[in-house]
N, CA, C and O atoms as a MOPAC input file, in Angstrom:
PM7 MOZYME 1SCF
protein

 N     -4.22700 1   -20.08400 1   -72.71200 1
 C     -3.62700 1   -21.36600 1   -72.38200 1
 C     -3.82100 1   -21.71800 1   -70.91000 1
 O     -3.96800 1   -22.88700 1   -70.55200 1
 N     -3.82000 1   -20.68500 1   -70.06100 1
 C     -3.99400 1   -20.91600 1   -68.63700 1
 C     -5.36800 1   -21.49100 1   -68.35100 1
 O     -5.51600 1   -22.34000 1   -67.47200 1
 N     -6.37700 1   -21.03400 1   -69.08700 1
 C     -7.72300 1   -21.56300 1   -68.93000 1
 C     -7.77300 1   -23.04100 1   -69.23600 1
 O     -8.42700 1   -23.80400 1   -68.52500 1
 N     -7.08300 1   -23.45800 1   -70.29700 1
 C     -7.03900 1   -24.87700 1   -70.65200 1
 C     -6.33000 1   -25.69100 1   -69.57100 1
 O     -6.75700 1   -26.79400 1   -69.23100 1
 N     -5.25300 1   -25.14000 1   -69.04200 1
 C     -4.49700 1   -25.83500 1   -67.99000 1
 C     -5.35800 1   -26.00200 1   -66.74400 1
 O     -5.37900 1   -27.07300 1   -66.13700 1
 N     -6.06600 1   -24.94600 1   -66.36600 1
 C     -6.94600 1   -25.02700 1   -65.19300 1
 C     -8.05300 1   -26.04500 1   -65.41000 1
 O     -8.39100 1   -26.81100 1   -64.50800 1
 N     -8.61100 1   -26.04600 1   -66.60600 1
 C     -9.69400 1   -26.99000 1   -66.91400 1
 C     -9.18200 1   -28.42800 1   -66.85200 1
 O     -9.86800 1   -29.30600 1   -66.33000 1
 N     -8.00100 1   -28.67200 1   -67.37200 1
 C     -7.40500 1   -30.01200 1   -67.34000 1
 C     -7.14600 1   -30.43200 1   -65.89800 1
 O     -7.41900 1   -31.57100 1   -65.52000 1
 N     -6.62100 1   -29.51500 1   -65.09700 1
 C     -6.35400 1   -29.81800 1   -63.69300 1
 C     -7.64800 1   -30.09800 1   -62.94000 1
 O     -7.70300 1   -31.00600 1   -62.11100 1
 N     -8.68900 1   -29.32000 1   -63.22600 1
 C     -9.98400 1   -29.54300 1   -62.58000 1
 C    -10.56100 1   -30.90000 1   -62.97500 1
 O    -11.09900 1   -31.62600 1   -62.13900 1
 N    -10.44200 1   -31.22900 1   -64.26000 1
 C    -10.93500 1   -32.53600 1   -64.72100 1
 C    -10.15000 1   -33.67600 1   -64.08300 1
 O    -10.72600 1   -34.69500 1   -63.70000 1
 N     -8.84100 1   -33.50500 1   -63.96900 1
 C     -8.00400 1   -34.53400 1   -63.35000 1
 C     -8.38000 1   -34.70600 1   -61.87600 1
 O     -8.46400 1   -35.82700 1   -61.37500 1
 N     -8.60600 1   -33.58200 1   -61.18900 1
 C     -8.99700 1   -33.64600 1   -59.77900 1
 C    -10.36200 1   -34.30500 1   -59.62300 1
 O    -10.57000 1   -35.10700 1   -58.71200 1
 N    -11.29000 1   -33.96400 1   -60.51500 1
 C    -12.61900 1   -34.57500 1   -60.46300 1
 C    -12.53600 1   -36.07300 1   -60.72800 1
 O    -13.21300 1   -36.86300 1   -60.07100 1
 N    -11.70500 1   -36.46200 1   -61.69000 1
 C    -11.54100 1   -37.88400 1   -62.00400 1
 C    -10.94400 1   -38.62600 1   -60.81900 1
 O    -11.36900 1   -39.73800 1   -60.50600 1
 N     -9.96600 1   -38.02600 1   -60.16000 1
 C     -9.34100 1   -38.66100 1   -58.99000 1
 C    -10.35800 1   -38.80900 1   -57.86200 1
 O    -10.39300 1   -39.83000 1   -57.17500 1
 N    -11.17900 1   -37.78500 1   -57.67900 1
 C    -12.22400 1   -37.84800 1   -56.65700 1
 C    -13.21100 1   -38.97100 1   -56.97000 1
 O    -13.60100 1   -39.71900 1   -56.07300 1
 N    -13.61600 1   -39.09500 1   -58.22400 1
 C    -14.53800 1   -40.15900 1   -58.63600 1
 C    -13.90800 1   -41.53500 1   -58.43000 1
 O    -14.58200 1   -42.46900 1   -57.99800 1
 N    -12.60600 1   -41.66000 1   -58.74000 1
 C    -11.91100 1   -42.94300 1   -58.52700 1
 C    -11.90600 1   -43.31100 1   -57.04900 1
 O    -12.12300 1   -44.46800 1   -56.68900 1
 N    -11.65600 1   -42.32600 1   -56.20100 1
 C    -11.63600 1   -42.58800 1   -54.75900 1
 C    -13.01900 1   -43.01600 1   -54.27500 1
 O    -13.13500 1   -43.95400 1   -53.48600 1
 N    -14.06500 1   -42.33700 1   -54.74100 1
 C    -15.42400 1   -42.72600 1   -54.35300 1
 C    -15.77100 1   -44.12000 1   -54.86700 1
 O    -16.39500 1   -44.91000 1   -54.16000 1
 N    -15.36800 1   -44.41400 1   -56.08700 1
 C    -15.63600 1   -45.73400 1   -56.66400 1
 C    -14.90600 1   -46.82200 1   -55.87300 1
 O    -15.46800 1   -47.88600 1   -55.61100 1
 N    -13.66700 1   -46.55600 1   -55.49700 1
 C    -12.90700 1   -47.53300 1   -54.71600 1
 C    -13.59600 1   -47.80500 1   -53.38100 1
 O    -13.67500 1   -48.95000 1   -52.93800 1
 N    -14.09100 1   -46.75100 1   -52.74800 1
 C    -14.80600 1   -46.91000 1   -51.48200 1
 C    -16.07800 1   -47.73500 1   -51.67400 1
 O    -16.39300 1   -48.61000 1   -50.86800 1
 N    -16.79800 1   -47.44300 1   -52.75100 1
 C    -18.03300 1   -48.17300 1   -53.03900 1
 C    -17.74600 1   -49.64400 1   -53.31600 1
 O    -18.44200 1   -50.52100 1   -52.80400 1
 N    -16.73000 1   -49.91500 1   -54.12000 1
 C    -16.37500 1   -51.30000 1   -54.45300 1
 C    -15.95800 1   -52.05200 1   -53.19200 1
 O    -16.32400 1   -53.21300 1   -53.01000 1
 N    -15.20200 1   -51.40000 1   -52.33000 1
 C    -14.78100 1   -52.03900 1   -51.07600 1
 C    -15.98500 1   -52.35800 1   -50.19500 1
 O    -16.05400 1   -53.43200 1   -49.59800 1
 N    -16.92500 1   -51.43100 1   -50.11500 1
 C    -18.13200 1   -51.65800 1   -49.31200 1
 C    -18.95300 1   -52.81100 1   -49.88000 1
 O    -19.46800 1   -53.63900 1   -49.12800 1
 N    -19.07600 1   -52.86700 1   -51.20500 1
 C    -19.82100 1   -53.96100 1   -51.83900 1
 C    -19.12400 1   -55.29600 1   -51.62800 1
 O    -19.78100 1   -56.31000 1   -51.39500 1
 N    -17.80900 1   -55.30300 1   -51.70700 1
 C    -17.06000 1   -56.54400 1   -51.49100 1
 C    -17.25300 1   -57.03700 1   -50.06000 1
 O    -17.43100 1   -58.23400 1   -49.83000 1
 N    -17.21800 1   -56.11100 1   -49.09800 1
 C    -17.45100 1   -56.49800 1   -47.69900 1
 C    -18.85700 1   -57.04700 1   -47.52200 1
 O    -19.06100 1   -58.03500 1   -46.81600 1
 N    -19.82600 1   -56.40500 1   -48.16700 1
 C    -21.21300 1   -56.84900 1   -48.05000 1
 C    -21.40900 1   -58.22100 1   -48.69300 1
 O    -22.20200 1   -59.02800 1   -48.20600 1
 N    -20.69700 1   -58.48500 1   -49.77600 1
 C    -20.83100 1   -59.75900 1   -50.48500 1
 C    -20.11100 1   -60.89900 1   -49.76100 1
 O    -20.39000 1   -62.06800 1   -50.02700 1
 N    -19.20100 1   -60.57800 1   -48.86000 1
 C    -18.43000 1   -61.60000 1   -48.14600 1
 C    -19.24700 1   -62.12000 1   -46.96200 1
 O    -18.95600 1   -61.81600 1   -45.80500 1
 N    -20.26100 1   -62.90100 1   -47.27400 1
 C    -21.16700 1   -63.41500 1   -46.23900 1
 C    -20.40800 1   -64.31300 1   -45.26700 1
 O    -20.61900 1   -64.22900 1   -44.05700 1
 N    -19.54000 1   -65.16000 1   -45.77500 1
 C    -18.77800 1   -66.06700 1   -44.91700 1
 C    -17.90000 1   -65.28300 1   -43.95400 1
 O    -17.84600 1   -65.58800 1   -42.76200 1
 N    -17.22500 1   -64.29000 1   -44.46700 1
 C    -16.35600 1   -63.47000 1   -43.62000 1
 C    -17.14000 1   -62.73900 1   -42.54200 1
 O    -16.71300 1   -62.66900 1   -41.39000 1
 N    -18.29600 1   -62.19100 1   -42.92500 1
 C    -19.13400 1   -61.49600 1   -41.94900 1
 C    -19.65300 1   -62.46900 1   -40.89900 1
 O    -19.71000 1   -62.13500 1   -39.71600 1
 N    -20.03100 1   -63.66900 1   -41.32400 1
 C    -20.54000 1   -64.67000 1   -40.37400 1
 C    -19.44400 1   -65.08900 1   -39.39600 1
 O    -19.69800 1   -65.24300 1   -38.20100 1
 N    -18.24000 1   -65.27100 1   -39.89900 1
 C    -17.12700 1   -65.64700 1   -39.01300 1
 C    -16.83000 1   -64.54200 1   -38.01300 1
 O    -16.58700 1   -64.80900 1   -36.83700 1
 N    -16.85100 1   -63.30300 1   -38.48100 1
 C    -16.61200 1   -62.16800 1   -37.58700 1
 C    -17.68700 1   -62.10600 1   -36.52000 1
 O    -17.38200 1   -61.90400 1   -35.34400 1
 N    -18.93200 1   -62.27400 1   -36.91000 1
 C    -20.04900 1   -62.24800 1   -35.96500 1
 C    -19.92100 1   -63.39900 1   -34.96000 1
 O    -20.16500 1   -63.22200 1   -33.76600 1
 N    -19.53900 1   -64.57200 1   -35.45500 1
 C    -19.38300 1   -65.73200 1   -34.56700 1
 C    -18.27700 1   -65.48000 1   -33.54700 1
 O    -18.43200 1   -65.79800 1   -32.36800 1
 N    -17.15700 1   -64.90700 1   -34.00100 1
 C    -16.06200 1   -64.60200 1   -33.07100 1
 C    -16.50900 1   -63.59600 1   -32.01600 1
 O    -16.20100 1   -63.74400 1   -30.83300 1
 N    -17.23500 1   -62.57700 1   -32.45300 1
 C    -17.72000 1   -61.55500 1   -31.52600 1
 C    -18.64900 1   -62.16700 1   -30.48200 1
 O    -18.52700 1   -61.88900 1   -29.28900 1
 N    -19.56800 1   -62.99500 1   -30.94100 1
 C    -20.51300 1   -63.61900 1   -30.01700 1
 C    -19.81200 1   -64.60300 1   -29.09200 1
 O    -20.16300 1   -64.70400 1   -27.91700 1
 N    -18.83500 1   -65.32400 1   -29.60400 1
 C    -18.08300 1   -66.26800 1   -28.77600 1
 C    -17.36400 1   -65.52600 1   -27.65000 1
 O    -17.36900 1   -65.96800 1   -26.50100 1
 N    -16.75400 1   -64.40600 1   -27.98800 1
 C    -16.08900 1   -63.60600 1   -26.95900 1
 C    -17.09300 1   -63.10300 1   -25.92900 1
 O    -16.80200 1   -63.07500 1   -24.73400 1
 N    -18.27200 1   -62.70600 1   -26.39200 1
 C    -19.31000 1   -62.23200 1   -25.47800 1
 C    -19.74400 1   -63.34300 1   -24.52200 1
 O    -19.92400 1   -63.11500 1   -23.32600 1
 N    -19.90800 1   -64.54900 1   -25.07100 1
 C    -20.32300 1   -65.69600 1   -24.24300 1
 C    -19.22400 1   -66.05600 1   -23.25400 1
 O    -19.50400 1   -66.40100 1   -22.10600 1
 N    -17.98800 1   -65.97600 1   -23.69300 1
 C    -16.87300 1   -66.31900 1   -22.79500 1
 C    -16.82100 1   -65.40200 1   -21.57700 1
 O    -16.39800 1   -65.82300 1   -20.50000 1
 N    -17.24200 1   -64.16800 1   -21.74000 1
 C    -17.14900 1   -63.20200 1   -20.65500 1
 C    -18.45600 1   -63.05000 1   -19.86700 1
 O    -18.52600 1   -62.25200 1   -18.93300 1
 N    -19.46900 1   -63.79900 1   -20.23400 1
 C    -20.75700 1   -63.71200 1   -19.52600 1
 C    -21.20500 1   -65.11800 1   -19.14500 1
 O    -21.71500 1   -65.85000 1   -19.99400 1
 N    -21.02400 1   -65.51000 1   -17.87600 1
 C    -21.36500 1   -66.86600 1   -17.44200 1
 C    -22.83200 1   -67.23500 1   -17.68300 1
 O    -23.13900 1   -68.39300 1   -17.96700 1
 N    -23.73400 1   -66.26200 1   -17.57100 1
 C    -25.15200 1   -66.55000 1   -17.79600 1
 C    -25.39500 1   -66.93300 1   -19.25000 1
 O    -26.14400 1   -67.86700 1   -19.53900 1
 N    -24.75800 1   -66.20900 1   -20.15600 1
 C    -24.89700 1   -66.54800 1   -21.57500 1
 C    -24.29000 1   -67.91100 1   -21.87200 1
 O    -24.84300 1   -68.69100 1   -22.64700 1
 N    -23.15200 1   -68.19300 1   -21.25200 1
 C    -22.50900 1   -69.49000 1   -21.46500 1
 C    -23.42000 1   -70.62800 1   -21.00400 1
 O    -23.54400 1   -71.64700 1   -21.68300 1
 N    -24.05500 1   -70.44300 1   -19.84800 1
 C    -24.96300 1   -71.47400 1   -19.32600 1
 C    -26.18000 1   -71.62100 1   -20.23500 1
 O    -26.63400 1   -72.73400 1   -20.49800 1
 N    -26.70100 1   -70.50200 1   -20.70800 1
 C    -27.85000 1   -70.53300 1   -21.61000 1
 C    -27.49700 1   -71.25200 1   -22.90800 1
 O    -28.26800 1   -72.07500 1   -23.40000 1
 N    -26.34100 1   -70.93900 1   -23.44900 1
 C    -25.89700 1   -71.59100 1   -24.68800 1
 C    -25.69400 1   -73.08800 1   -24.47300 1
 O    -26.08100 1   -73.89600 1   -25.31800 1
 N    -25.10000 1   -73.45100 1   -23.36500 1
 C    -24.88900 1   -74.87500 1   -23.06900 1
 C    -26.22400 1   -75.60000 1   -22.95700 1
 O    -26.36600 1   -76.72000 1   -23.44500 1
 N    -27.19000 1   -74.97200 1   -22.32300 1
 C    -28.52400 1   -75.56800 1   -22.20400 1
 C    -29.19700 1   -75.72500 1   -23.55700 1
 O    -29.83100 1   -76.74300 1   -23.83300 1
 N    -29.05200 1   -74.70800 1   -24.39800 1
 C    -29.65300 1   -74.78100 1   -25.73400 1
 C    -29.01400 1   -75.89500 1   -26.55200 1
 O    -29.71300 1   -76.64200 1   -27.23700 1
 N    -27.69100 1   -76.00900 1   -26.48500 1
 C    -26.99900 1   -77.07200 1   -27.22400 1
 C    -27.42500 1   -78.43600 1   -26.70300 1
 O    -27.67500 1   -79.35100 1   -27.48700 1
 N    -27.50800 1   -78.57500 1   -25.40900 1
 C    -27.94700 1   -79.85100 1   -24.82400 1
 C    -29.36400 1   -80.19200 1   -25.28000 1
 O    -29.66200 1   -81.34800 1   -25.57800 1
 N    -30.23200 1   -79.19000 1   -25.33400 1
 C    -31.59700 1   -79.41900 1   -25.79600 1
 C    -31.65100 1   -79.86200 1   -27.24100 1
 O    -32.39700 1   -80.78000 1   -27.58100 1
 N    -30.87200 1   -79.22400 1   -28.09500 1
 C    -30.84900 1   -79.59900 1   -29.51400 1
 C    -30.30800 1   -81.01200 1   -29.68500 1
 O    -30.84600 1   -81.79500 1   -30.46800 1
 N    -29.25700 1   -81.33700 1   -28.96500 1
 C    -28.68500 1   -82.68800 1   -29.05100 1
 C    -29.69800 1   -83.72200 1   -28.55800 1
 O    -29.83900 1   -84.78600 1   -29.16100 1
 N    -30.38900 1   -83.42200 1   -27.48800 1
 C    -31.38900 1   -84.34700 1   -26.95600 1
 C    -32.51400 1   -84.58900 1   -27.94400 1
 O    -32.90800 1   -85.73100 1   -28.17800 1
 N    -33.03600 1   -83.50500 1   -28.53100 1
 C    -34.11600 1   -83.64100 1   -29.51000 1
 C    -33.64200 1   -84.43500 1   -30.72400 1
 O    -34.35900 1   -85.31300 1   -31.20400 1
 N    -32.45600 1   -84.14100 1   -31.21900 1
 C    -31.92800 1   -84.86700 1   -32.38700 1
 C    -31.75200 1   -86.34700 1   -32.07200 1
 O    -32.05500 1   -87.20500 1   -32.90200 1
 N    -31.26300 1   -86.64200 1   -30.87200 1
 C    -31.06300 1   -88.03400 1   -30.47900 1
 C    -32.40000 1   -88.76200 1   -30.36700 1
 O    -32.53200 1   -89.89100 1   -30.84000 1
 N    -33.38300 1   -88.13000 1   -29.74900 1
 C    -34.69900 1   -88.76100 1   -29.61900 1
 C    -35.34300 1   -88.99100 1   -30.98200 1
 O    -35.96500 1   -90.03100 1   -31.19700 1
 N    -35.21000 1   -88.06500 1   -31.88400 1
 C    -35.77100 1   -88.25500 1   -33.23200 1
 C    -35.09500 1   -89.42000 1   -33.95000 1
 O    -35.75000 1   -90.21600 1   -34.62400 1
 N    -33.79500 1   -89.50500 1   -33.79600 1
 C    -33.06900 1   -90.59800 1   -34.44800 1
 C    -33.50000 1   -91.94200 1   -33.86100 1
 O    -33.70000 1   -92.90700 1   -34.59900 1
 N    -33.64300 1   -92.00600 1   -32.53600 1
 C    -34.06700 1   -93.25200 1   -31.88600 1
 C    -35.47700 1   -93.65400 1   -32.36400 1
 O    -35.71800 1   -94.81300 1   -32.69900 1
 N    -36.38300 1   -92.69800 1   -32.38800 1
 C    -37.75000 1   -92.99000 1   -32.82500 1
 C    -37.78900 1   -93.40800 1   -34.29100 1
 O    -38.53900 1   -94.31400 1   -34.65300 1
 N    -37.00700 1   -92.77200 1   -35.12300 1
 C    -36.98500 1   -93.08700 1   -36.54900 1
 C    -36.41900 1   -94.50500 1   -36.76900 1
 O    -36.89900 1   -95.23400 1   -37.63700 1
 N    -35.42400 1   -94.88400 1   -36.00200 1
 C    -34.80300 1   -96.19500 1   -36.17600 1
 C    -35.65200 1   -97.33300 1   -35.59200 1
 O    -35.47300 1   -98.48600 1   -35.98400 1
 N    -36.55400 1   -97.03800 1   -34.68300 1
 C    -37.36300 1   -98.07200 1   -34.05600 1
 C    -38.73200 1   -98.23800 1   -34.73000 1
 O    -39.50600 1   -99.11400 1   -34.34300 1
 N    -39.02900 1   -97.42100 1   -35.71600 1
 C    -40.33400 1   -97.54800 1   -36.38700 1
 C    -40.19100 1   -98.06800 1   -37.76400 1
 O    -41.18800 1   -98.23500 1   -38.46700 1

């Protein structure tokens, strides 16, 4: 009877271990599938980096100004032709 009890306990422990591994895997997959959440986290991280680095802030401001200028010029040209 002791052999059966040990076997049951071993199976229960193995099942619990498998459940824990599965939970970890499911959590990792859910995090990977959350593209929006990852993008927001990355954006927050980069925003903090830009806030603390004046050179990056100036570079970003220049890039935004360039994009706005190009978009405005395209719109003007499209509306005048």
